[in-house]
C-alpha positions as CSV (number, residue, x, y, z in Angstrom):
1,X,-38.2,18.7,-39.2
2,X,-40.0,21.6,-40.9
3,X,-39.1,25.3,-41.1
4,X,-41.1,27.8,-39.1
5,X,-44.4,29.1,-40.7
6,X,-44.2,31.7,-43.3
7,X,-43.9,35.3,-42.0
8,X,-43.4,34.1,-38.5
9,X,-46.9,32.8,-37.7
10,X,-47.4,30.3,-34.9
11,X,-50.1,28.2,-36.5
12,X,-51.2,27.3,-40.0
13,X,-54.9,26.8,-39.0
14,X,-57.8,29.1,-38.7
15,X,-60.6,26.9,-37.3
16,X,-64.2,28.0,-37.4
17,X,-65.4,30.0,-34.4
18,X,-67.4,27.7,-32.1
19,X,-69.9,30.5,-31.3
20,X,-70.7,31.5,-34.8
21,X,-73.5,29.6,-36.6
22,X,-72.2,30.5,-40.1
23,X,-68.7,30.6,-41.5
24,X,-67.0,30.8,-44.9
25,X,-64.7,28.2,-46.2
26,X,-62.3,29.4,-48.9
27,X,-60.7,27.3,-51.5
28,X,-57.0,27.3,-52.2
29,X,-57.6,29.3,-55.4
30,X,-59.3,32.2,-53.7
31,X,-57.4,35.5,-53.8
32,X,-58.2,36.3,-50.2
33,X,-57.9,33.0,-48.3
34,X,-58.0,33.7,-44.5
35,X,-56.0,30.6,-43.9
36,X,-53.0,32.1,-45.7
37,X,-50.4,32.5,-42.9
38,X,-48.5,35.1,-45.0
39,X,-51.4,37.6,-44.8
40,X,-50.6,40.9,-43.1
41,X,-51.6,41.8,-39.6
42,X,-54.7,43.9,-39.3
43,X,-55.4,46.4,-36.5
44,X,-58.9,47.3,-35.3
45,X,-60.0,50.0,-32.9
46,X,-61.5,48.7,-29.7
47,X,-64.0,51.2,-28.4
48,X,-64.3,49.8,-24.9
49,X,-65.8,52.2,-22.4
50,X,-64.0,50.7,-19.3
51,X,-60.5,49.4,-19.0
52,X,-60.2,47.4,-15.8
53,X,-61.4,43.8,-15.9
54,X,-62.3,42.2,-12.6
55,X,-61.2,38.6,-11.8
56,X,-62.4,36.2,-9.1
57,X,-60.3,33.1,-10.0
58,X,-58.5,31.5,-7.1
59,X,-55.7,30.5,-9.4
60,X,-54.4,34.0,-10.0
61,X,-53.1,36.5,-7.6
62,X,-54.9,39.7,-8.7
63,X,-58.4,41.1,-8.7
64,X,-58.1,43.7,-11.5
65,X,-56.2,43.5,-14.8
66,X,-55.7,45.8,-17.8
67,X,-55.3,44.6,-21.4
68,X,-54.5,47.4,-23.9
69,X,-54.6,44.8,-26.7
70,X,-56.8,41.9,-27.7
71,X,-55.2,39.2,-29.8
72,X,-51.4,38.9,-29.8
73,X,-49.0,39.0,-32.7
74,X,-46.4,37.0,-30.8
75,X,-48.2,34.0,-32.1
76,X,-47.3,31.6,-29.2
77,X,-48.8,28.3,-30.2
78,X,-49.7,27.4,-26.6
79,X,-51.3,30.7,-25.6
80,X,-54.3,30.2,-23.2
81,X,-55.7,33.5,-24.5
82,X,-56.4,32.2,-28.0
83,X,-59.9,30.9,-27.3
84,X,-60.9,34.4,-26.0
85,X,-60.6,35.8,-29.5
86,X,-63.7,33.7,-30.4
87,X,-65.7,36.0,-28.1
88,X,-65.0,38.8,-30.6
89,X,-66.2,36.8,-33.6
90,X,-62.7,35.7,-34.8
91,X,-60.9,32.4,-34.9
92,X,-58.5,31.3,-32.2
93,X,-56.0,30.3,-34.9
94,X,-54.4,32.7,-37.4
95,X,-57.0,35.4,-36.6
96,X,-55.7,35.6,-33.0
97,X,-52.2,36.5,-34.3
98,X,-53.1,38.9,-37.1
99,X,-56.4,40.6,-36.2
100,X,-55.4,42.8,-33.2
101,X,-57.8,45.0,-31.4
102,X,-56.3,48.1,-29.8
103,X,-57.8,50.1,-27.0
104,X,-56.6,53.5,-28.1
105,X,-58.3,55.2,-25.1
106,X,-56.7,52.9,-22.5
107,X,-54.6,55.6,-20.7
108,X,-57.5,58.0,-20.5
109,X,-59.9,55.3,-19.3
110,X,-57.3,54.2,-16.7
111,X,-57.0,57.8,-15.5
112,X,-60.7,58.1,-15.1
113,X,-60.9,54.7,-13.2
114,X,-58.1,55.7,-10.7
115,X,-59.6,59.2,-10.2
116,X,-63.0,57.8,-9.2
117,X,-63.7,58.1,-5.5
118,X,-64.8,54.5,-5.4
119,X,-61.4,53.2,-6.5
120,X,-59.5,51.6,-3.6
121,X,-55.8,51.5,-4.4
122,X,-54.6,48.0,-5.1
123,X,-52.5,46.0,-7.6
124,X,-53.5,46.0,-11.2
125,X,-52.1,43.2,-13.5
126,X,-50.8,44.4,-16.8
127,X,-51.8,42.3,-18.7
128,X,-54.0,39.4,-17.6
129,X,-54.7,38.0,-21.1
130,X,-52.6,39.0,-24.1
131,X,-49.1,40.6,-23.9
132,X,-49.1,44.3,-23.2
133,X,-45.6,44.6,-24.9
134,X,-46.4,42.8,-28.2
135,X,-44.9,44.3,-31.4
136,X,-47.5,46.9,-32.0
137,X,-46.7,48.6,-28.7
138,X,-43.6,50.0,-30.3
139,X,-45.7,52.3,-32.4
140,X,-48.9,52.8,-30.3
141,X,-47.2,53.1,-26.9
142,X,-50.5,52.4,-25.1
143,X,-48.8,50.3,-22.4
144,X,-46.3,53.1,-21.8
145,X,-49.2,55.6,-21.6
146,X,-50.9,53.4,-18.9
147,X,-47.6,53.1,-17.0
148,X,-47.4,56.8,-17.0
149,X,-50.8,57.0,-15.3
150,X,-49.9,54.3,-12.8
151,X,-46.7,56.3,-11.9
152,X,-48.6,59.6,-11.6
153,X,-51.1,58.0,-9.2
154,X,-48.5,55.7,-7.6
155,X,-50.9,52.8,-8.0
156,X,-49.1,49.4,-7.8
157,X,-48.9,47.4,-11.0
158,X,-47.7,43.9,-11.7
159,X,-46.4,43.2,-15.3
160,X,-46.0,39.9,-17.1
161,X,-44.5,39.8,-20.6
162,X,-42.2,37.8,-22.9
163,X,-41.0,40.9,-24.7
164,X,-37.7,42.7,-24.1
165,X,-39.5,45.9,-25.0
166,X,-40.4,46.2,-21.3
167,X,-36.9,47.6,-20.7
168,X,-37.8,50.6,-22.9
169,X,-39.9,51.9,-20.0
170,X,-37.2,51.7,-17.4
171,X,-37.8,55.3,-16.4
172,X,-41.4,54.8,-15.4
173,X,-40.7,51.4,-13.9
174,X,-37.9,52.8,-11.8
175,X,-40.1,55.6,-10.5
176,X,-42.8,53.0,-9.5
177,X,-40.1,50.8,-7.9
178,X,-39.0,53.6,-5.6
179,X,-42.5,53.4,-4.2
180,X,-42.5,49.6,-4.0
181,X,-45.3,49.8,-6.5
182,X,-44.1,47.6,-9.4
183,X,-42.8,44.2,-10.2
184,X,-42.2,42.5,-13.5
185,X,-42.5,38.8,-14.4
186,X,-40.6,37.9,-17.6
187,X,-41.8,34.7,-19.3
188,X,-39.0,32.5,-20.5
189,X,-40.1,29.1,-21.7
190,X,-36.9,27.8,-23.4
191,X,-33.3,28.8,-24.0
192,X,-33.2,27.0,-27.3
193,X,-33.4,29.6,-30.1
194,X,-34.9,27.2,-32.6
195,X,-37.6,26.0,-30.3
196,X,-38.5,29.6,-29.3
197,X,-38.6,30.6,-33.0
198,X,-41.1,27.9,-33.8
199,X,-43.1,28.1,-30.5
200,X,-43.2,31.9,-30.0
201,X,-42.4,33.2,-33.5
202,X,-42.7,36.9,-33.0
203,X,-41.7,37.2,-29.3
204,X,-38.3,38.4,-28.2
205,X,-35.6,35.8,-28.3
206,X,-34.7,34.1,-25.0
207,X,-31.4,36.0,-24.8
208,X,-33.1,39.4,-25.2
209,X,-35.5,38.5,-22.5
210,X,-32.6,37.7,-20.2
211,X,-31.0,41.0,-21.1
212,X,-34.3,42.7,-20.1
213,X,-34.2,40.9,-16.8
214,X,-30.7,42.2,-16.2
215,X,-31.6,45.8,-17.2
216,X,-34.6,45.9,-14.9
217,X,-32.8,44.3,-11.9
218,X,-29.9,46.8,-12.3
219,X,-32.4,49.6,-12.1
220,X,-33.9,48.4,-8.8
221,X,-37.0,46.8,-10.3
222,X,-37.8,43.5,-8.7
223,X,-38.1,40.8,-11.4
224,X,-39.4,37.3,-11.5
225,X,-39.2,34.7,-14.2
226,X,-42.1,32.6,-15.3
227,X,-41.6,29.2,-17.0
228,X,-45.1,29.4,-18.4
229,X,-46.0,27.1,-19.7
230,X,-44.0,23.9,-19.0
231,X,-44.8,21.4,-21.8
232,X,-44.0,17.9,-20.7
233,X,-41.6,16.2,-23.1
234,X,-40.7,19.5,-24.9
235,X,-39.2,22.0,-22.5
236,X,-39.5,20.6,-19.0
237,X,-35.9,19.4,-19.1
238,X,-34.8,23.0,-19.4
239,X,-36.1,24.1,-16.0
240,X,-32.7,24.0,-14.2
241,X,-30.9,25.8,-17.0
242,X,-33.5,28.5,-17.3
243,X,-33.5,29.2,-13.5
244,X,-29.7,29.3,-13.5
245,X,-29.6,31.9,-16.3
246,X,-32.5,33.9,-14.6
247,X,-30.7,34.1,-11.3
248,X,-27.5,35.2,-13.0
249,X,-29.4,37.9,-14.7
250,X,-30.8,39.3,-11.5
251,X,-34.2,37.7,-11.1
252,X,-35.3,37.3,-7.4
253,X,-38.2,34.9,-7.9
254,X,-39.5,32.2,-10.2
255,X,-42.7,30.3,-10.9
256,X,-44.1,27.9,-13.4
257,X,-47.4,26.7,-14.8
258,X,-48.4,23.6,-16.8
259,X,-49.6,24.1,-20.4
260,X,-53.4,24.4,-20.7
261,X,-55.0,23.3,-23.9
262,X,-58.7,24.4,-23.8
263,X,-60.6,23.8,-27.0
264,X,-59.8,24.7,-29.8
265,X,-56.2,25.3,-28.6
266,X,-55.8,21.5,-28.3
267,X,-56.4,21.2,-32.1
268,X,-53.9,24.0,-32.9
269,X,-51.2,22.6,-30.6
270,X,-51.5,19.0,-31.9
271,X,-51.3,20.3,-35.5
272,X,-48.2,22.3,-34.6
273,X,-46.5,19.3,-33.1
274,X,-47.3,17.2,-36.2
275,X,-45.7,19.9,-38.4
276,X,-42.7,20.9,-36.3
277,X,-41.9,17.9,-34.0
278,X,-43.6,14.8,-35.3
279,X,-41.0,12.6,-33.7
280,X,-42.0,14.0,-30.3
281,X,-45.7,14.0,-30.8
282,X,-46.6,10.8,-28.9
283,X,-44.2,11.5,-26.1
284,X,-45.5,15.1,-25.5
285,X,-49.2,14.2,-25.7
286,X,-48.7,11.0,-23.6
287,X,-46.9,12.9,-20.8
288,X,-49.4,15.7,-20.8
289,X,-52.3,13.2,-20.6
290,X,-50.5,11.6,-17.6
291,X,-50.6,15.0,-15.9
292,X,-54.3,15.6,-16.8
293,X,-56.0,12.3,-15.8
294,X,-55.9,11.1,-19.4
295,X,-57.1,14.3,-21.0
296,X,-55.2,17.2,-22.7
297,X,-56.9,19.8,-20.5
298,X,-58.3,20.1,-17.0
299,X,-60.4,23.2,-16.1
300,X,-60.6,22.6,-12.4
301,X,-59.3,25.3,-10.2
302,X,-56.2,24.4,-8.2
303,X,-55.5,21.6,-10.8
304,X,-55.3,23.4,-14.2
305,X,-52.1,25.3,-13.4
306,X,-50.1,22.4,-12.0
307,X,-51.6,19.1,-13.1
308,X,-51.6,15.9,-11.0
309,X,-50.0,12.5,-11.1
310,X,-46.5,11.2,-11.0
311,X,-45.1,13.1,-13.9
312,X,-46.6,16.4,-12.7
313,X,-45.0,15.7,-9.3
314,X,-41.6,15.2,-11.0
315,X,-41.9,18.5,-12.7
316,X,-42.8,20.2,-9.5
317,X,-39.9,18.6,-7.6
318,X,-37.4,19.5,-10.4
319,X,-38.6,23.1,-10.3
320,X,-38.5,23.4,-6.5
321,X,-35.0,21.9,-6.3
322,X,-33.6,24.1,-9.0
323,X,-35.3,27.2,-7.6
324,X,-34.1,26.6,-4.1
325,X,-30.5,26.1,-5.4
326,X,-30.6,29.5,-7.2
327,X,-32.4,31.4,-4.4
328,X,-35.6,31.8,-6.5
329,X,-37.9,29.8,-4.3
330,X,-39.8,32.7,-2.9
331,X,-42.5,35.0,-4.2
332,X,-41.9,38.6,-5.3
333,X,-42.4,41.0,-2.4
334,X,-45.9,42.3,-1.9
335,X,-46.5,45.6,-3.6
336,X,-47.4,48.7,-1.6
337,X,-50.4,51.0,-2.2
338,X,-49.6,53.4,0.7
339,X,-48.2,56.1,-1.6
340,X,-51.3,56.3,-3.8
341,X,-52.4,59.8,-4.6
342,X,-54.8,61.5,-6.9
343,X,-53.2,64.4,-8.8
344,X,-54.5,67.7,-7.4
345,X,-55.5,66.0,-4.2
346,X,-53.7,64.6,-1.1
347,X,-52.1,61.3,-0.5
348,X,-54.6,58.7,0.7
349,X,-53.8,57.0,4.0
350,X,-54.8,53.4,3.9
351,X,-53.8,52.5,7.4
């Protein structure tokens, strides 16, 4: 078994962008080889003029989302957001982990969006793509700035993250929780420290995520745990143990999704397995294909999140049994937009 990639990178590959007609291939002797996984993280300013992205997928439970960052330094090898980096002219491989775009104007843009008369108070997901609490948030505090705006307007927000940094904002989260206007889903994919270090190299450790769950729950913030993704043959056996620890920490809900390997993520994931877990390669890929009608990915709505077939049914049954046993077999309570207000104006009555 190999050691994790140098400098904590999730992948060693930087495949060509599928949407670019030209690309440069560097030799190993080049001084600036972009495939060097020890290269430092670069930050770019994203000059977006709007901040809320609208979604119409039937597989997710929100219409609007907010992403302060594009690309993610956590480096999770399975991340479904990797291919979206190609839309920006980058690679879904190492570029995704070390070329991070930051929306420095995110709080101001959010304030403008919520102030607009056409805005109808409703839940905004933070984030829908890359993690809003990735490492750079410690310095830039863009997510905290956006949370401050949500709290000021009392607009409901749903957060999903795999970072313990979310507990830093317990003051704002507590304020929103008193209005039934926030819930947090913490992603915990494994309890094994070594697997987490290889699979999610710059994310918080599983223990720190569980500590964050406990901190949030103690402050009255409703917390759910996401086992996302479940990877057959790699972490599916951990479902009962993860749910047991989550319930003990104070989580009140749990959910899961099956790993999704859209191109070129499939190439990156297979290479990662070959490097870190070659002895599990055939088992993991075989079980995943059994859940995807013989393929590594399935883009169909209502199928892509859960899979199908006997093995997928076994995962679903294992999760439901363990969740029911721990009292986690229910969704987080619906968020309330009734307290929404525009600063300087009056509270809006929705009913």
